[in-house]
C-alpha positions as a LaTeX table, in Angstrom:
\begin{tabular}{lrrr}
\hline
Residue & $x$ (\AA) & $y$ (\AA) & $z$ (\AA) \\
\hline
Met1 & $-9.65$ & $-10.43$ & 15.44 \\
Ala2 & $-6.73$ & $-7.82$ & 16.57 \\
Val3 & $-3.72$ & $-7.61$ & 14.95 \\
Ala4 & $-0.80$ & $-5.60$ & 15.14 \\
Gly5 & 3.08 & $-6.70$ & 14.58 \\
Asp6 & 6.66 & $-5.20$ & 15.64 \\
Ile7 & 5.61 & $-5.86$ & 19.25 \\
Ala8 & 8.42 & $-6.15$ & 22.35 \\
Cys9 & 11.90 & $-4.58$ & 22.58 \\
Lys10 & 13.94 & $-6.99$ & 24.45 \\
Pro11 & 14.27 & $-7.75$ & 27.64 \\
Gly12 & 15.26 & $-4.98$ & 30.09 \\
Ser13 & 14.64 & $-1.60$ & 28.26 \\
Ala14 & 13.72 & 0.89 & 28.73 \\
Val15 & 9.93 & 1.96 & 28.52 \\
Thr16 & 9.29 & 5.69 & 26.76 \\
Thr17 & 7.02 & 7.34 & 24.72 \\
Thr18 & 8.55 & 6.19 & 21.23 \\
Ala19 & 9.64 & 3.30 & 22.58 \\
Cys20 & 9.19 & $-0.65$ & 24.15 \\
Gln21 & 5.03 & $-0.09$ & 24.70 \\
Gln22 & 4.72 & $-3.72$ & 23.68 \\
Ala23 & 2.23 & $-4.31$ & 27.56 \\
Asn24 & $-0.03$ & $-0.98$ & 26.57 \\
Thr25 & $-1.01$ & $-2.72$ & 23.53 \\
Ala26 & $-1.41$ & $-5.18$ & 25.20 \\
Lys27 & $-4.26$ & $-3.19$ & 27.14 \\
Leu28 & $-6.38$ & $-2.62$ & 24.27 \\
Ile29 & $-6.59$ & $-6.42$ & 23.39 \\
Ser30 & $-7.05$ & $-7.58$ & 27.49 \\
Ser31 & $-9.73$ & $-4.39$ & 28.28 \\
Asp32 & $-12.20$ & $-5.75$ & 24.55 \\
Ala33 & $-13.76$ & $-8.91$ & 25.37 \\
Asn34 & $-15.04$ & $-9.19$ & 21.22 \\
Val35 & $-11.35$ & $-10.30$ & 20.48 \\
Asp36 & $-11.83$ & $-13.75$ & 19.19 \\
Leu37 & $-8.33$ & $-14.46$ & 17.81 \\
Val38 & $-5.17$ & $-12.19$ & 17.86 \\
Gln39 & $-2.89$ & $-12.14$ & 13.79 \\
Thr40 & 0.38 & $-11.13$ & 14.72 \\
Leu41 & 2.75 & $-9.99$ & 11.73 \\
Gly42 & 5.77 & $-10.66$ & 12.55 \\
Asp43 & 8.92 & $-9.43$ & 14.31 \\
Asn44 & 6.78 & $-10.25$ & 18.04 \\
Gln45 & 10.25 & $-10.03$ & 20.16 \\
Tyr46 & 13.43 & $-7.96$ & 19.13 \\
Glu47 & 16.09 & $-8.17$ & 19.21 \\
Asn48 & 17.09 & $-11.28$ & 17.97 \\
Gly49 & 13.56 & $-13.35$ & 18.77 \\
Leu50 & 15.70 & $-15.78$ & 21.28 \\
Leu51 & 13.42 & $-18.17$ & 23.15 \\
Thr52 & 14.22 & $-16.20$ & 26.95 \\
Glu53 & 14.02 & $-12.98$ & 24.82 \\
Phe54 & 10.43 & $-14.77$ & 24.13 \\
Gln55 & 9.54 & $-15.75$ & 27.71 \\
Asn56 & 11.00 & $-12.14$ & 28.92 \\
Ala57 & 9.43 & $-9.64$ & 27.31 \\
Tyr58 & 7.09 & $-10.51$ & 24.55 \\
Asp59 & 5.34 & $-13.00$ & 27.01 \\
Lys60 & 4.63 & $-10.49$ & 29.49 \\
Ser61 & 2.71 & $-8.98$ & 27.37 \\
Trp62 & 0.83 & $-10.31$ & 24.48 \\
Gly63 & 2.11 & $-13.86$ & 25.95 \\
Ala64 & $-1.43$ & $-13.20$ & 27.56 \\
Phe65 & $-3.23$ & $-14.17$ & 23.63 \\
Lys66 & $-0.86$ & $-16.91$ & 23.18 \\
Ala67 & $-3.74$ & $-19.78$ & 23.26 \\
Lys68 & $-5.53$ & $-17.67$ & 21.36 \\
Thr69 & $-2.39$ & $-16.58$ & 18.76 \\
His70 & $-1.70$ & $-16.59$ & 15.34 \\
Pro71 & 1.80 & $-15.77$ & 15.06 \\
Ala72 & 3.23 & $-15.05$ & 11.77 \\
Pro73 & 7.71 & $-14.72$ & 11.55 \\
Gly74 & 9.53 & $-11.61$ & 11.02 \\
Asn75 & 12.66 & $-11.24$ & 10.12 \\
His76 & 14.34 & $-10.42$ & 13.83 \\
Glu77 & 12.89 & $-14.32$ & 14.75 \\
Tyr78 & 16.20 & $-15.73$ & 12.83 \\
Gln79 & 18.12 & $-12.59$ & 13.04 \\
Ser80 & 20.32 & $-14.56$ & 16.65 \\
Thr81 & 23.51 & $-16.46$ & 15.12 \\
Ser82 & 23.12 & $-18.83$ & 17.70 \\
Ala83 & 19.63 & $-19.39$ & 16.67 \\
Pro84 & 19.46 & $-18.32$ & 13.11 \\
Asn85 & 16.85 & $-20.63$ & 11.93 \\
Gly86 & 14.22 & $-18.73$ & 14.54 \\
Glu87 & 14.06 & $-22.00$ & 17.09 \\
Gly88 & 13.07 & $-18.93$ & 19.31 \\
Tyr89 & 10.47 & $-18.42$ & 17.68 \\
Tyr90 & 9.70 & $-21.88$ & 16.73 \\
Ala91 & 9.60 & $-22.90$ & 20.33 \\
Tyr92 & 8.30 & $-20.02$ & 21.72 \\
Phe93 & 5.10 & $-20.32$ & 20.14 \\
Gly94 & 5.11 & $-24.13$ & 19.50 \\
Ser95 & 2.55 & $-25.97$ & 16.67 \\
Ala96 & 1.19 & $-22.98$ & 16.60 \\
Ala97 & 3.56 & $-21.41$ & 14.58 \\
His98 & 4.20 & $-24.17$ & 11.85 \\
Gly99 & 8.45 & $-25.14$ & 11.90 \\
Pro100 & 10.28 & $-25.17$ & 11.25 \\
Ser101 & 9.33 & $-23.89$ & 7.46 \\
Gly102 & 6.58 & $-21.00$ & 8.52 \\
Tyr103 & 4.00 & $-20.93$ & 6.38 \\
Tyr104 & 0.77 & $-22.48$ & 7.19 \\
Ser105 & $-3.88$ & $-21.40$ & 6.92 \\
Tyr106 & $-6.13$ & $-21.20$ & 8.89 \\
Asp107 & $-10.12$ & $-20.90$ & 8.49 \\
Val108 & $-12.26$ & $-18.41$ & 10.84 \\
Gly109 & $-15.84$ & $-17.57$ & 9.94 \\
Ala110 & $-16.02$ & $-17.32$ & 6.39 \\
Trp111 & $-12.14$ & $-16.39$ & 6.00 \\
His112 & $-9.48$ & $-18.57$ & 4.50 \\
Val113 & $-6.21$ & $-16.42$ & 6.11 \\
Val114 & $-2.48$ & $-17.68$ & 4.49 \\
Val115 & 0.45 & $-17.00$ & 7.00 \\
Leu116 & 3.44 & $-16.23$ & 4.53 \\
Asn117 & 7.41 & $-16.54$ & 5.36 \\
Thr118 & 8.56 & $-13.73$ & 4.22 \\
Asn119 & 12.35 & $-15.13$ & 5.00 \\
Cys120 & 13.16 & $-14.95$ & 1.58 \\
Asn121 & 16.62 & $-15.96$ & 2.43 \\
Lys122 & 15.66 & $-18.51$ & 5.26 \\
Val123 & 11.97 & $-20.69$ & 3.30 \\
Ala124 & 12.36 & $-19.89$ & 0.15 \\
Cys125 & 9.26 & $-17.04$ & $-2.31$ \\
Thr126 & 10.03 & $-18.30$ & $-5.51$ \\
Ala127 & 8.38 & $-18.91$ & $-8.11$ \\
Gly128 & 8.32 & $-22.90$ & $-8.04$ \\
Ser129 & 9.44 & $-22.97$ & $-4.38$ \\
Ala130 & 8.24 & $-25.26$ & $-1.66$ \\
Gln131 & 5.95 & $-22.70$ & 0.17 \\
Glu132 & 4.34 & $-21.42$ & $-3.17$ \\
Lys133 & 3.96 & $-24.22$ & $-4.41$ \\
Trp134 & 2.26 & $-24.72$ & $-1.45$ \\
Leu135 & 0.13 & $-21.43$ & $-1.35$ \\
Arg136 & $-0.97$ & $-22.05$ & $-4.62$ \\
Ser137 & $-2.45$ & $-25.98$ & $-3.94$ \\
Asp138 & $-4.00$ & $-24.47$ & $-0.75$ \\
Leu139 & $-5.64$ & $-21.23$ & $-2.53$ \\
Ala140 & $-7.14$ & $-23.57$ & $-4.81$ \\
Ala141 & $-8.57$ & $-25.63$ & $-2.42$ \\
Thr142 & $-9.90$ & $-23.89$ & $-0.24$ \\
Ala143 & $-14.16$ & $-22.40$ & $-0.80$ \\
Gln144 & $-14.42$ & $-19.83$ & 1.62 \\
Pro145 & $-15.74$ & $-16.53$ & $-0.10$ \\
Cys146 & $-13.08$ & $-14.37$ & 0.93 \\
Ile147 & $-8.88$ & $-14.38$ & 1.98 \\
Ala148 & $-6.61$ & $-12.60$ & 4.61 \\
Ala149 & $-3.21$ & $-12.94$ & 3.97 \\
Val150 & $-0.56$ & $-12.22$ & 6.40 \\
Ala151 & 3.39 & $-11.56$ & 4.98 \\
His152 & 5.92 & $-9.73$ & 7.58 \\
Ser153 & 7.46 & $-8.31$ & 4.67 \\
Pro154 & 4.71 & $-5.09$ & 2.89 \\
Arg155 & 4.63 & $-5.19$ & $-0.66$ \\
Tyr156 & 3.89 & $-2.31$ & $-0.70$ \\
Ser157 & 5.08 & 0.41 & 2.10 \\
Ser158 & 6.03 & 4.49 & 2.17 \\
Gly159 & 7.99 & 3.50 & 5.18 \\
Pro160 & 11.65 & 3.86 & 5.36 \\
Leu161 & 11.87 & 0.11 & 4.71 \\
Gly162 & 10.02 & 1.18 & 1.71 \\
Ser163 & 8.05 & $-1.62$ & $-0.55$ \\
Asp164 & 9.53 & $-5.37$ & $-0.56$ \\
Thr165 & 9.94 & $-7.43$ & $-4.32$ \\
Ser166 & 11.05 & $-10.38$ & $-2.29$ \\
Trp167 & 8.07 & $-11.96$ & $-2.28$ \\
Leu168 & 6.70 & $-11.08$ & $-6.11$ \\
Pro169 & 5.36 & $-14.97$ & $-6.83$ \\
Leu170 & 3.79 & $-14.92$ & $-3.67$ \\
Tyr171 & 2.10 & $-12.08$ & $-4.02$ \\
Ser172 & 1.22 & $-12.71$ & $-7.92$ \\
Asp173 & $-0.71$ & $-16.17$ & $-6.54$ \\
Leu174 & $-2.50$ & $-13.78$ & $-3.66$ \\
Leu175 & $-3.64$ & $-11.49$ & $-6.45$ \\
Gly176 & $-5.19$ & $-14.42$ & $-9.00$ \\
Ala177 & $-7.46$ & $-16.26$ & $-5.76$ \\
His178 & $-8.84$ & $-12.79$ & $-5.61$ \\
Thr179 & $-7.10$ & $-11.83$ & $-1.78$ \\
Asp180 & $-8.99$ & $-9.05$ & $-0.47$ \\
Leu181 & $-6.85$ & $-8.28$ & 2.91 \\
Leu182 & $-2.73$ & $-8.12$ & 3.44 \\
Leu183 & $-1.85$ & $-7.71$ & 6.55 \\
Ser184 & 2.36 & $-6.58$ & 6.80 \\
Gly185 & 3.89 & $-4.48$ & 9.68 \\
Asp186 & 8.60 & $-4.83$ & 9.16 \\
Asp187 & 8.02 & $-0.71$ & 9.42 \\
His188 & 6.60 & 0.86 & 12.75 \\
Asp189 & 3.86 & 2.91 & 11.18 \\
Tyr190 & 0.33 & 2.26 & 10.24 \\
Glu191 & $-0.74$ & 2.56 & 6.59 \\
Arg192 & $-3.94$ & 1.60 & 4.30 \\
Phe193 & $-4.03$ & 0.96 & 0.72 \\
Ala194 & $-6.80$ & 1.21 & $-1.42$ \\
Pro195 & $-6.78$ & $-2.28$ & $-3.75$ \\
Gln196 & $-3.63$ & $-2.52$ & $-5.93$ \\
Asp197 & $-2.19$ & $-5.10$ & $-8.42$ \\
Asn198 & 1.25 & $-6.39$ & $-8.86$ \\
Ala199 & 2.65 & $-2.64$ & $-10.06$ \\
Ser200 & 0.47 & $-0.20$ & $-7.88$ \\
Asn201 & $-2.17$ & 0.61 & $-10.27$ \\
Ala202 & $-5.48$ & 1.27 & $-8.18$ \\
Ser203 & $-7.86$ & $-1.68$ & $-9.47$ \\
Pro204 & $-11.27$ & $-3.16$ & $-8.13$ \\
Asn205 & $-9.90$ & $-6.68$ & $-8.81$ \\
Gly206 & $-6.44$ & $-6.20$ & $-6.06$ \\
Ile207 & $-5.77$ & $-6.57$ & $-2.86$ \\
Val208 & $-6.32$ & $-3.48$ & 0.33 \\
Gln209 & $-2.88$ & $-3.94$ & 2.08 \\
Leu210 & $-2.66$ & $-2.34$ & 5.73 \\
Val211 & 0.73 & $-2.49$ & 6.89 \\
Val212 & 0.27 & $-2.24$ & 10.68 \\
Gly213 & 4.33 & $-2.05$ & 12.13 \\
Thr214 & 2.67 & $-1.02$ & 15.76 \\
Gly215 & 2.41 & $-2.94$ & 18.14 \\
Gly216 & 4.81 & $-1.40$ & 20.61 \\
Lys217 & 8.57 & $-1.50$ & 19.63 \\
Ser218 & 8.74 & 1.60 & 18.52 \\
Thr219 & 8.17 & 4.31 & 15.65 \\
Thr220 & 10.06 & 5.00 & 12.70 \\
Gly221 & 8.20 & 7.47 & 10.76 \\
Leu222 & 6.65 & 7.40 & 7.71 \\
Ser223 & 7.60 & 9.79 & 4.30 \\
Ser224 & 5.92 & 13.36 & 3.83 \\
Val225 & 5.40 & 11.64 & 0.09 \\
Arg226 & 3.68 & 8.80 & $-0.17$ \\
Leu227 & 3.85 & 5.47 & $-2.40$ \\
Pro228 & 0.48 & 5.50 & $-4.78$ \\
Asn229 & $-2.93$ & 4.30 & $-3.48$ \\
Ser230 & $-2.01$ & 5.25 & 0.00 \\
Val231 & $-4.97$ & 5.73 & 1.64 \\
Val232 & $-3.71$ & 6.60 & 4.92 \\
Gly233 & $-0.32$ & 6.54 & 6.87 \\
Asn234 & 1.03 & 7.13 & 10.21 \\
Gly235 & 4.64 & 7.16 & 11.11 \\
Arg236 & 4.08 & 7.58 & 14.83 \\
Val237 & 1.53 & 6.10 & 16.71 \\
Phe238 & 1.62 & 2.30 & 18.46 \\
Gly239 & $-1.91$ & 0.48 & 18.93 \\
Val240 & $-3.57$ & $-2.37$ & 17.03 \\
Leu241 & $-6.12$ & $-2.73$ & 14.09 \\
Lys242 & $-9.16$ & $-4.56$ & 15.25 \\
Leu243 & $-10.62$ & $-6.87$ & 12.29 \\
Thr244 & $-14.38$ & $-7.72$ & 12.13 \\
Leu245 & $-14.12$ & $-11.05$ & 9.52 \\
Ala246 & $-18.01$ & $-11.11$ & 7.72 \\
Ser247 & $-19.53$ & $-13.08$ & 6.07 \\
Gly248 & $-19.00$ & $-11.46$ & 3.02 \\
Ser249 & $-17.54$ & $-8.15$ & 4.04 \\
Tyr250 & $-15.11$ & $-6.17$ & 6.40 \\
Ser251 & $-14.37$ & $-3.99$ & 8.86 \\
Gly252 & $-11.78$ & $-2.49$ & 10.79 \\
Thr253 & $-11.00$ & 0.21 & 13.13 \\
Phe254 & $-7.03$ & 1.07 & 14.07 \\
Glu255 & $-7.13$ & 1.25 & 18.54 \\
Pro256 & $-4.56$ & 4.19 & 19.32 \\
Asp257 & $-2.55$ & 3.72 & 22.62 \\
Arg258 & $-3.56$ & 6.65 & 23.81 \\
Ala259 & $-1.36$ & 6.17 & 27.14 \\
Ala260 & 1.81 & 6.64 & 25.14 \\
Gly261 & 0.15 & 9.61 & 23.81 \\
Ser262 & $-1.20$ & 8.50 & 20.46 \\
Thr263 & $-4.65$ & 10.26 & 19.32 \\
Phe264 & $-4.28$ & 8.67 & 15.01 \\
Thr265 & $-7.31$ & 6.26 & 13.72 \\
Asp266 & $-8.59$ & 4.94 & 10.57 \\
Ser267 & $-11.92$ & 3.37 & 10.01 \\
Phe268 & $-12.60$ & 0.77 & 7.04 \\
Ser269 & $-14.87$ & $-0.94$ & 5.38 \\
Gly270 & $-15.22$ & $-2.91$ & 1.84 \\
Ala271 & $-16.58$ & $-5.93$ & 0.83 \\
Cys272 & $-15.51$ & $-9.25$ & $-0.18$ \\
His273 & $-13.89$ & $-10.09$ & $-3.64$ \\
\hline
\end{tabular}
């Protein structure tokens, strides 16, 4: 699984070493025959997620993998006043986007993957909301031994946007189901956390969260004083996280966009709960 969020600049934007590197990050996927599927982490298309923007920017880079892409909605998909409910995003990805709510799940190998919509002002995230009730039911129904979740807004982040508490009920449900991995974007950096609970406590029963907002749009830096349980991070890197989802375990390697001068990398592995 190739993973990243915060991907394509507005059509016509200048390509620099610090912005609009979506073509290079796409090459990290196209050159790897082992990539079976692509999971985006939201803010797929800037600035407003309009259909014309998707067609003229995202489609010319990451669009090459559209047939094997599982998308997630970010806040920029809802940014336009002319398409305030993500109309461009849902039109571009079609049935794969699972509109109009944007949340869904799928199985791959021994894994169950839940894709959430953390635009909580558009699709409610509160306890008892349609999304929260769906999530509890979906997690209870799966027989897969391993669980991964996708949420554009990170529960924890040392980046400039910081940790997002607006979807705490959904995170609590993920914890209760012994979710193994949480994949997020929003902050334009890379950060990996050790397993933790809903109160910043390290816990062997917690969730390993990764922020991978490195898909190409830009870099926004990372605080020099990182949050508790932050294992590794880099705020000035583009690239793609490549996950191997095995039966009962996982491993991952962050592959940097060396064409843009990025050299940082990270590798890790773990067992499912």
